[in-house]
KOLMIMAR-68772 format. One line per field, with one value per residue (C-alpha): residue number from 1; residue in three letters; chain; x, y, z. Coordinates in steps of 0.001 Angstrom, whole numbers, always signed. Example, Ala and Ser with C-alpha at 12.3 -4.5 7.8 and 13.67 -1.06 7.14 Angstrom:
! residues 2
lovo: 1,2
torti: ala,ser
torkol: A,A
east: +12300,+13670
north: -4500,-1060
up: +7800,+7140
END
This chain:
! residues 336
lovo: 1,2,3,4,5,6,7,8,9,10,11,12,13,14,15,16,17,18,19,20,21,22,23,24,25,26,27,28,29,30,31,32,33,34,35,36,37,38,39,40,41,42,43,44,45,46,47,48,49,50,51,52,53,54,55,56,57,58,59,60,61,62,63,64,65,66,67,68,69,70,71,72,73,74,75,76,77,78,79,80,81,82,83,84,85,86,87,88,89,90,91,92,93,94,95,96,97,98,99,100,101,102,103,104,105,106,107,108,109,110,111,112,113,114,115,116,117,118,119,120,121,122,123,124,125,126,127,128,129,130,131,132,133,134,135,136,137,138,139,140,141,142,143,144,145,146,147,148,149,150,151,152,153,154,155,156,157,158,159,160,161,162,163,164,165,166,167,168,169,170,171,172,173,174,175,176,177,178,179,180,181,182,183,184,185,186,187,188,189,190,191,192,193,194,195,196,197,198,199,200,201,202,203,204,205,206,207,208,209,210,211,212,213,214,215,216,217,218,219,220,221,222,223,224,225,226,227,228,229,230,231,232,233,234,235,236,237,238,239,240,241,242,243,244,245,246,247,248,249,250,251,252,253,254,255,256,257,258,259,260,261,262,263,264,265,266,267,268,269,270,271,272,273,274,275,276,277,278,279,280,281,282,283,284,285,286,287,288,289,290,291,292,293,294,295,296,297,298,299,300,301,302,303,304,305,306,307,308,309,310,311,312,313,314,315,316,317,318,319,320,321,322,323,324,325,326,327,328,329,330,331,332,333,334,335,336
torti: unk,unk,unk,unk,unk,unk,unk,unk,unk,unk,unk,unk,unk,unk,unk,unk,unk,unk,unk,unk,unk,unk,unk,unk,unk,unk,unk,unk,unk,unk,unk,unk,unk,unk,unk,unk,unk,unk,unk,unk,unk,unk,unk,unk,unk,unk,unk,unk,unk,unk,unk,unk,unk,unk,unk,unk,unk,unk,unk,unk,unk,unk,unk,unk,unk,unk,unk,unk,unk,unk,unk,unk,unk,unk,unk,unk,unk,unk,unk,unk,unk,unk,unk,unk,unk,unk,unk,unk,unk,unk,unk,unk,unk,unk,unk,unk,unk,unk,unk,unk,unk,unk,unk,unk,unk,unk,unk,unk,unk,unk,unk,unk,unk,unk,unk,unk,unk,unk,unk,unk,unk,unk,unk,unk,unk,unk,unk,unk,unk,unk,unk,unk,unk,unk,unk,unk,unk,unk,unk,unk,unk,unk,unk,unk,unk,unk,unk,unk,unk,unk,unk,unk,unk,unk,unk,unk,unk,unk,unk,unk,unk,unk,unk,unk,unk,unk,unk,unk,unk,unk,unk,unk,unk,unk,unk,unk,unk,unk,unk,unk,unk,unk,unk,unk,unk,unk,unk,unk,unk,unk,unk,unk,unk,unk,unk,unk,unk,unk,unk,unk,unk,unk,unk,unk,unk,unk,unk,unk,unk,unk,unk,unk,unk,unk,unk,unk,unk,unk,unk,unk,unk,unk,unk,unk,unk,unk,unk,unk,unk,unk,unk,unk,unk,unk,unk,unk,unk,unk,unk,unk,unk,unk,unk,unk,unk,unk,unk,unk,unk,unk,unk,unk,unk,unk,unk,unk,unk,unk,unk,unk,unk,unk,unk,unk,unk,unk,unk,unk,unk,unk,unk,unk,unk,unk,unk,unk,unk,unk,unk,unk,unk,unk,unk,unk,unk,unk,unk,unk,unk,unk,unk,unk,unk,unk,unk,unk,unk,unk,unk,unk,unk,unk,unk,unk,unk,unk,unk,unk,unk,unk,unk,unk,unk,unk,unk,unk,unk,unk,unk,unk,unk,unk,unk,unk,unk,unk,unk,unk,unk,unk,unk,unk,unk,unk,unk,unk
torkol: A,A,A,A,A,A,A,A,A,A,A,A,A,A,A,A,A,A,A,A,A,A,A,A,A,A,A,A,A,A,A,A,A,A,A,A,A,A,A,A,A,A,A,A,A,A,A,A,A,A,A,A,A,A,A,A,A,A,A,A,A,A,A,A,A,A,A,A,A,A,A,A,A,A,A,A,A,A,A,A,A,A,A,A,A,A,A,A,A,A,A,A,A,A,A,A,A,A,A,A,A,A,A,A,A,A,A,A,A,A,A,A,A,A,A,A,A,A,A,A,A,A,A,A,A,A,A,A,A,A,A,A,A,A,A,A,A,A,A,A,A,A,A,A,A,A,A,A,A,A,A,A,A,A,A,A,A,A,A,A,A,A,A,A,A,A,A,A,A,A,A,A,A,A,A,A,A,A,A,A,A,A,A,A,A,A,A,A,A,A,A,A,A,A,A,A,A,A,A,A,A,A,A,A,A,A,A,A,A,A,A,A,A,A,A,A,A,A,A,A,A,A,A,A,A,A,A,A,A,A,A,A,A,A,A,A,A,A,A,A,A,A,A,A,A,A,A,A,A,A,A,A,A,A,A,A,A,A,A,A,A,A,A,A,A,A,A,A,A,A,A,A,A,A,A,A,A,A,A,A,A,A,A,A,A,A,A,A,A,A,A,A,A,A,A,A,A,A,A,A,A,A,A,A,A,A,A,A,A,A,A,A,A,A,A,A,A,A,A,A,A,A,A,A,A,A,A,A,A,A,A,A,A,A,A,A
east: -9,+1317,+2022,-227,+1331,+1810,-1436,-246,+1048,+2630,-452,+964,+20,-3474,-3831,-2581,-4542,-7852,-6990,-7037,-10183,-11864,-10562,-12097,-9161,-8646,-6612,-5981,-5751,-5636,-8431,-8394,-10083,-8331,-6883,-9811,-9626,-11475,-13483,-15544,-18862,-20954,-18752,-20338,-17349,-14912,-17020,-16882,-13211,-13304,-15292,-13006,-9726,-10920,-12820,-15927,-19363,-21812,-23954,-21761,-22522,-19853,-19487,-19651,-17118,-17750,-16069,-19011,-22542,-23871,-22301,-23927,-27387,-27098,-26938,-29995,-33624,-34317,-32140,-33877,-33416,-31593,-29066,-28480,-27835,-25599,-23484,-22876,-21533,-19583,-18508,-15961,-15225,-15849,-19679,-21263,-24913,-27357,-30021,-32396,-30574,-31687,-33560,-33286,-36826,-36328,-33207,-33065,-29369,-28397,-26255,-27484,-25544,-25427,-26973,-23802,-22645,-25412,-25852,-29157,-30593,-32630,-30173,-26541,-24044,-22295,-19218,-17217,-13626,-11459,-8338,-7165,-5659,-8824,-11000,-8370,-8868,-12539,-12338,-9842,-11620,-14874,-16897,-17826,-15556,-17081,-14302,-14091,-11004,-8029,-7538,-8682,-12363,-12772,-9017,-7083,-7909,-4796,-3675,-420,+279,+2647,-267,-2123,+895,+1157,-2433,-3381,-48,-153,-4024,-4295,-3215,-2000,-1441,-1417,+909,-419,+1285,-477,-4559,-5011,-8413,-7383,-10678,-13555,-16388,-19639,-22201,-25895,-28896,-31643,-34049,-34575,-38443,-39869,-37218,-39617,-40416,-36946,-34700,-31780,-30059,-26515,-25272,-21600,-19833,-17009,-14967,-17967,-19293,-23069,-22892,-21712,-24586,-27015,-26236,-27146,-30416,-31480,-31751,-30035,-31154,-28846,-29001,-30600,-28133,-28427,-28103,-28720,-29350,-27775,-26270,-27475,-23747,-20334,-18530,-21788,-20265,-19823,-16162,-14193,-11198,-9154,-5426,-4021,-2873,-5633,-6956,-8408,-10632,-8880,-10961,-8924,-5653,-6352,-4636,-4768,-3141,-3832,-1529,+1719,+4787,+5413,+1990,+1724,-543,-2366,-2504,-4813,-5348,-5051,-1473,-1518,-1476,+1399,+5009,+6356,+4682,+5358,+3497,+2621,+1116,-1906,-2765,-4941,-7382,-10143,-8890,-5287,-6154,-8250,-5389,-2860,-5109,-4680,-975,-194,-2057,-89,+3006,+1825,+1008,+4567,+6192,+4909,+3237,+1376,-1617,-2458,-4654,-6240,-6866,-10405,-11285,-14128,-17507,-18201,-19659,-16167,-14992,-17830,-16255,-12952,-14958,-16958,-13662,-12128,-15139,-15262,-11739,-11661,-11203,-13134,-13317,-11618
north: -116,+3657,+5928,+8651,+12020,+14937,+16293,+19611,+22397,+25987,+28297,+30865,+28434,+27988,+31655,+32313,+29682,+30911,+34379,+33175,+31021,+34183,+36011,+33552,+31220,+27509,+25562,+21967,+20461,+17033,+15275,+11635,+10314,+12043,+15543,+18133,+21156,+23801,+26838,+28992,+27375,+30426,+31910,+30889,+32348,+30583,+27211,+27552,+27622,+24029,+22817,+24646,+23416,+19973,+19562,+18451,+18315,+20544,+17359,+16231,+18082,+18899,+18153,+20736,+20639,+22061,+22409,+21793,+20536,+23953,+25247,+22373,+23061,+26678,+25516,+23293,+23601,+21277,+18897,+15417,+13291,+10622,+13318,+14141,+10318,+9846,+12880,+12272,+9078,+9594,+13293,+14183,+11427,+10203,+10377,+12717,+13268,+14605,+16809,+19395,+22724,+26111,+28127,+31679,+32348,+30706,+32717,+34743,+34582,+31223,+31438,+29865,+27269,+28318,+26344,+25426,+23490,+21303,+20401,+22612,+19900,+20845,+18988,+19241,+16828,+17891,+16555,+17308,+15996,+14029,+16298,+18704,+20655,+20492,+21948,+24476,+25754,+26004,+27782,+30116,+30954,+31215,+29442,+26325,+24617,+22855,+20729,+17810,+15747,+17472,+15888,+15902,+14507,+10868,+10272,+8899,+10464,+12235,+10840,+12962,+16648,+15333,+13491,+16955,+18508,+16018,+16140,+19753,+21782,+25248,+25412,+25393,+28425,+26765,+23238,+22417,+19240,+16947,+13901,+10906,+10389,+7904,+6307,+6532,+6177,+8993,+9283,+7278,+9356,+8707,+10297,+11325,+12771,+10345,+9598,+7124,+7439,+6461,+3271,+2283,+3832,+6004,+5488,+4625,+6924,+6244,+3553,+4836,+5121,+4341,+833,+16,-2198,+614,+2761,+65,-356,+3400,+3496,+83,-1043,+1067,+878,+891,+3794,+3186,+3790,+7371,+7344,+10931,+14289,+15588,+12813,+12954,+12291,+12640,+9455,+7807,+7923,+4520,+5461,+6868,+6659,+5665,+5538,+6179,+2582,+190,-1669,-5247,-7212,-10560,-13583,-16285,-15318,-14955,-11876,-10296,-12672,-10076,-7725,-6696,-5522,-5918,-5795,-5312,-7813,-6481,-9731,-10145,-13779,-15507,-15734,-14757,-17162,-15924,-15709,-12798,-10094,-7646,-8767,-6318,-7923,-5712,-5847,-8278,-5895,-3845,-888,-1291,-1977,+1061,+3217,+1863,+1621,+4946,+5233,+2015,+3162,+6186,+4331,+2188,+4774,+6404,+3192,+2868,-275,-1288,-2786,-3536,-6492,-6527,-9733,-8947,-8914,-10928,-9891,-9021,-5913,-4442,-4336,-2732,+684,-913,-3190,+52,+1802,-856,-1794,+1895,+2131,-924,-788,-3951,-7356,-10509
up: +111,-728,+2271,+2579,+1713,+3888,+5554,+6008,+3846,+4380,+5542,+3381,+156,+1465,+1560,-1752,-3188,-1321,-2720,-6412,-5787,-4422,-7747,-10179,-10738,-10660,-7865,-7680,-4266,-2551,-951,+582,-2714,-5570,-6350,-7250,-9792,-7484,-8354,-6237,-6868,-6538,-9693,-13090,-14964,-12693,-12909,-16659,-16884,-15133,-17931,-20369,-18891,-18449,-22069,-19985,-21420,-19557,-19157,-16368,-13247,-10629,-6921,-4607,-1737,+1807,+5247,+7276,+7452,+7871,+5007,+3041,+4562,+3115,-273,-461,-306,+2670,+4934,+5323,+8389,+6161,+5274,+8830,+9747,+6826,+7202,+11059,+10175,+7009,+6750,+6719,+4125,+944,+469,-2050,-1326,-4070,-2787,-3960,-4372,-3188,-6089,-6192,-5608,-2182,-1498,+1758,+3260,+1671,-1683,-4923,-6901,-10375,-13085,-14742,-11848,-11586,-15613,-15267,-12860,-9646,-7564,-6300,-5335,-1975,-184,+2864,+2069,+4918,+4232,+6235,+3215,+1160,+4528,+5171,+1890,+1766,+5079,+3940,+772,+2634,-245,-1353,-4107,-7224,-7743,-10160,-10457,-11751,-15121,-18728,-18915,-18981,-18520,-15211,-12034,-10677,-6951,-6753,-7768,-10410,-12137,-12294,-13765,-16333,-17252,-16872,-16801,-16939,-17461,-13524,-11678,-8539,-7186,-3573,-3157,-134,-1510,-2515,-1834,+709,-761,-4378,-5989,-6157,-3743,-3536,-4848,-3348,-4600,-1656,-4264,-7239,-8173,-5975,-2945,-495,-2183,-3339,-813,-1877,-5056,-5512,-8643,-8194,-6207,-4434,-1106,+1007,+138,-368,+2694,+4893,+3508,+4133,+7647,+8277,+5929,+4849,+1053,-1323,-5191,-8075,-10899,-14240,-16992,-18310,-22315,-23193,-21342,-18262,-15962,-12318,-11183,-12439,-13573,-15168,-18833,-20262,-20881,-18260,-15776,-18899,-19137,-22772,-23159,-23982,-20986,-21272,-18661,-18325,-17184,-15275,-16598,-20106,-21827,-25247,-27770,-30571,-28869,-30380,-28328,-24555,-22253,-18468,-16558,-13422,-11092,-8519,-7771,-11170,-13144,-16713,-19465,-21383,-19976,-22318,-20347,-17247,-14266,-11509,-8442,-7071,-3128,-1927,+247,-1844,+339,-690,-4464,-4826,-3037,-5556,-9023,-10464,-9599,-11269,-14551,-14455,-14160,-17055,-19330,-18710,-19148,-22697,-22406,-25552,-23743,-20251,-18641,-15666,-13585,-12320,-8638,-7327,-7721,-3937,-2444,-1193,-4833,-6257,-6890,-8374,-10758,-11827,-12464,-14332,-16585,-17566,-18344,-20313,-24127,-24242,-22541,-23555
END
């Protein structure tokens, strides 16, 4: 397992980053999941820069990061009891809750999240990250931060500051370096406002750092999202192809690897040895948490190593592996 990076940074860097955010600029910062590309969530023009830099379609909404439950409550129309239970248990942490956002006509003292943040949907995804640098930045800026992963759209998410530099380069105004991310994959996204909620329970829009099993211990049965084929997606990470390395990635079954591949390949082994011997083998961690923490870093290294292809020995189909299997299937070129 990778060791977590530094959890502190020079306070002067936090202040500089906060000033940039208040001025409408973009700042990359660490969270426990992946590095985020942050902008003032209340500034339409700043948020538009996120979409432009990432080359992200406007149909993919952004998650808004907050520094407290109270900040989250100020951005939404109502705070259901189920949200209270979930946030008291999992915040700060890798759980995003989708709730009905505050509308302008409802505005009194609260702030309104612009439509561009939410892909024109009446809902907003909110998260309180479990990283002291992220929380210090939000508090110093004094505003919620819209922050998708700090990479080009559909490519590998960054889990180090160097990954951000390699992906976005000078398109980011400032990068706060907090070392490697501990969780290593994106947050779980749970909707509390889907149609029929009271009949089917909350809806899991994206598996992530909090497992379905953990959620169900608090709220009971959690439904799975329907596939979205057109229009705005209710959460990020729902595009069929996502989280992808530049190198073609294949999903291996029982050690079978691409026999059509030319040149040197990389095999990410979990349990099954590969069927070929003329390839490089990388042993992946056995536990789901350690595997998640290592996955994107290994794939970034594979891209840098100029492998012709990557084959992944699929982990088991068990609840704790749901988020990892989701990422691998969306990243894959095709199954074999």
